[in-house]
C-alpha positions in Angstrom: 58.0 41.0 99.3 61.6 41.3 100.1 62.6 40.8 96.4 60.9 43.8 95.7 63.1 46.0 98.4 66.3 44.9 96.5 67.9 46.7 93.7 68.9 44.3 91.7 69.6 44.5 88.2 66.7 41.5 87.8 64.4 43.2 89.4 61.9 45.2 86.5 60.6 47.6 88.4 63.6 49.1 89.8 65.1 49.1 86.4 62.2 50.3 84.3 61.9 53.5 86.4 65.1 54.1 86.2 65.1 53.9 82.4 62.0 56.0 82.6 63.9 58.9 84.7 67.1 58.8 82.2 64.6 59.0 79.2 62.8 61.5 80.4 65.4 63.6 81.6 67.3 62.9 78.0 63.9 63.7 76.3 63.3 67.0 78.2 67.4 68.5 78.6 70.3 67.6 77.4 72.9 64.8 77.8 75.0 67.0 80.2 71.9 66.3 82.8 71.2 62.9 81.6 74.7 62.0 82.7 74.4 63.7 85.9 71.1 62.3 86.9 72.2 58.6 86.2 75.4 59.2 88.5 72.3 60.7 90.7 70.3 57.6 90.5 73.5 55.0 91.3 74.6 57.3 94.3 70.5 55.7 95.3 71.0 53.0 94.7 74.3 52.5 96.5 72.3 54.1 99.3 69.5 52.1 99.2 71.6 49.2 99.1 73.6 49.9 101.9 70.5 50.4 104.3 68.6 47.1 102.9 72.0 45.2 103.9 71.7 46.7 107.5 68.1 45.8 107.5 67.8 42.4 105.8 70.2 39.9 106.6 70.2 37.8 104.0 70.8 41.2 101.3 73.9 40.0 99.6 76.7 42.3 98.3 76.6 41.1 94.6 72.9 42.7 94.0 74.3 46.2 94.4 76.9 44.7 91.7 74.5 43.7 88.9 71.9 46.9 89.9 75.4 49.3 89.0 76.1 47.2 85.9 72.5 47.6 84.6 72.2 51.2 85.1 75.3 51.7 84.0 74.6 49.8 80.9 71.1 51.3 80.7 72.1 54.9 81.1 75.5 54.5 78.5 73.2 52.8 76.5 70.4 55.7 75.7 73.3 58.7 75.7 74.7 56.8 72.5 71.1 56.6 71.5 70.5 60.1 72.1 73.6 61.0 70.6 73.1 58.8 66.8 69.7 60.9 66.9 71.4 64.6 67.5 73.5 63.9 64.4 
């Protein structure tokens, strides 16, 4: 059950919800807002990870790094697709 709390790259529900959040903002609003939402999600991942690190001793710091790289990659991919579709 603790695994579901980990904001890690291989935690599919977390990546799915972040992706839907970014896509929702990208489709309805602008690329600038999408980038801001991405930064807010990254900050949320960091804060959640810090909280989990204090409450669950087995949590590993590398899971934060995996999660950040996964989210940054997903956000960049979505923004590039939006730029491509707007041309």
